[in-house]
N, C-alpha and C positions, 0 to 999 in steps of 0.2 A: 556499415551499420555500427553506430557508436553505442556501446553497451558497457555498463559498469557491472562486472561480474563479481559474485560473492562466493566464498568457499564455505558453505554451510553444511556441516556434518549431517549426513542422512539424506541430502538432496543430490539428485543427479546433475541438476543444473539450476542456477538461481541468479537473478540479476535485475538490472534496472536500465531501461533504454534511456538514451540521452538525446537532447536536441542536436540536430546535425544539419547544417545549412546546405550540405551537398545532397541530402535526401529529399524526396517529395514531401512538401509541406513541413520541411525541417524535421522529418522523422516523427511526425504525429502518428499515433497508433489508434486513435479513437474515431469510430464511425459516428458517434453522437456529437462530436465537436470538430468538424472538418469542413473544408471547402469542396473537396472532391473525394467521394468514397473510393474511387479507383486508386487514388494515391495512397490512402490508408491501407487498402488491401494489398497493394504492392509492398508497402513497408512491413506488413504482417508476414507476407510470404518471405521477404528477405530475412526478417528476424528468425522465423522458423527454420529456414535453411541454414542460417549461420550457427544455430545451436544444435543442429542435427535432428530436427523434428519437422513434422508437416503442419500446415495451417490447421488441419482438422484435429490435431492433438491438443489444441488450446481450448480452454473453457473461459468464457467471459460472463460477467454479470452486468445487469442494469443497476448501477449504483445510485442510491437515493439518500445518502448520508444517514442511513438507518443503523440499527444495532443488530440487523439480521445476518445470519450466516447459513451456509448450505453445504452439506456433505456431497461432494462430487463423486460420481461413479463412472464406470466406463460408458454407460448408456448416455452420459452427458457430453461425451467428446464432441467437439466441434460446435457446441452451443455458443452463439454470438460471434463465431469466427469469421463468417462471411456475410451474415445477415443480422442486423441489429435486433430484429424482432424475436430472434430465437435465443437471445441471451437470458440467463437465469434472472427472473424479475425480482426487483425490490430487495437486493442483497448487496452487502458491502464486505463480506468475508467468505472465502471459499477454503475448504480443506478436503483432503482425500487420503485414503490409505491404499490406493491403487496406483501401480506404476504406469509410466508412459503417458500420464495426463499432465499437461502444463497449465497450472492455475495462473490466472492473469488478473491484475488490478490496475485501474487507471489512476494517475496522479498528476496534479499540477498545483503544488503547494501543500496538499494534504499529506499526512504521514503514512508511508507504506510500511507495513510490518510483514516481514518474511519469517516464517517459523518452521522449524523441523524438530521432530522427536524421533530419532533414529531407533531407539529401543522399541517404541510402539509402532513404528513404520507409518508415520503421519507427517504431512507437510501442509502448510496453509499460507494464504495471503490475505491481508486485512487492509482496507482503505479507511483510514481514521482522520478525517478532517476534524475541525474543532467540534462540530456537532457529534461526530462519531465518538470523539474522545469524551465529551461530557455525558454521552449515552453509555459510555464504557463498553464499546464493542469488543475491544481487545480483552478486557477483563472477563466478559461474558463468554467469549469463545474459549479462552484458556480454562475457565471454570468447567465448561462443557467437556473439553478434551480430557481434563483431569478426572472428572467425575463419571463421564459416560464412555470414554474411549480408552481408558486404561493408561493414560499418559502420566508419568511421574514428572513433577515440576523440575527436578534436577537434571532431567534428560533433554530438556528443550535447549535448542540453539536459536537465537533470535537476532535478526538484523533489522534495525529501524533505519529506513532508507532516507534519501534526500527529501527535504521538505522546506517549507517557509521557516526561516530562522526567527529567533525571538526578536531580534532587532527589527525585522520587517513585519512580524505579526503584531500589528498595532490595532487595538480594539477599544471600544467604548465600555462603559460600566456594565451594560447588559450582558455582554459576553464574559466579562470578568466575573460577574456574579455566578454565572454557570460553572466556571472553573473553581471559584472559591467554594461553591457548595459541595464539591467533591470531597473536600476535607483534607486533601493531601497535595494539592497543586500549588499551594502558596509559595513554596521555595522557588518555583519556576515562573513567578509573576513579578514584574516590576512596574512601578507607577512613575510616569514622567510628568512632574508638576507643570513644566513649561507648556506642554501640549494638552495636559489633562487626559492623556491616553495611557492605557495599560499595554504592556508588552508581555506576551506569553510564550514560553518555550513548550510547544506542543510535543516535540520529540521527547523531551525529558519527562513530561507528564505521562506519556504513553509508557516510557521505560519504568516509571514508578508503578504504573498499573501492572506491568509484568512482574515486578519485584513483589508487589503485594499478593500476587497469585502464587508466589513461592519460587519464582524463577531466580536462580542465583545471578547477582549483578554481573559476575564474570562471564556469564553465558549470553549477555546482551551487548550488542555493539550498536553505535549510532554513527551513521554516515554524516560527515560535517558539511556536505554540499547544501547550500541554500538555493532553492529553485528560483528565487527572485534575483539574487545577486550573481549567480553563476551564468556564464554564457552558454553552458550546457543545459540550462534549466528552462522548462515551461512554467510560467507563473500566471495563474488566473488573476491574482491580485494586481499584477503589473499590467496584464493585457487580458481583458474579458474574452477575447477571441483566440486565446492561446490554445495550442495543441495539448496533447496528453502524453506523459510518459507511460511506460508499462512496467510494472513490477511483476516478476514471474518466478515460478518455482515448480520443480517437478521431483517427485519421489525417486 
């Protein structure tokens, strides 16, 4: 099982699964985007075993490119782990203050955000594709955690994981206008006159959202892997039938 592990203060385990030609469906972890559900379930079992947990310790969401988040409790353990229909509906960010629960998010170019606040005893995972970014899902979850869950901004540790690079995130004016309307993404947008396309750094835009929420820049790291360019990456932009990575974290 190929995994990129992170050392995030306050988390028991955190990481990002990688494409692996030796695994079933190249290590695809998504039941909603697979050829054979049995292969995905085998990969999930292998992942759980490799990090010292069981499949039923994981909690999955049905991601819809929303700005919705959900507080996970022990009662949610196993949701979406073996049956797609039991995943938490219409949700793109999960957080918990309970130990032993592995929060999971699917990615294939979209920006994964893994966060931990050791002082408050909270961890979370966010799926921020371009739609989630312009809907400010990361900003909204951080605002909630600070205002409602007693998190101090300076106590967060955040990893922004592998995603589509600015070079490969090529968009037309409609998407550009959504980013431009944020009012702070302009430094991370370039226009290529020869193609008439805009190129956007979604990772840097999300980092800026974290900083605007009060998170010190030094507490935020960005993984440089481009899911399109790396042989370890699943890229929906490159292949509409691509599998999915799993970003995961446990308190």
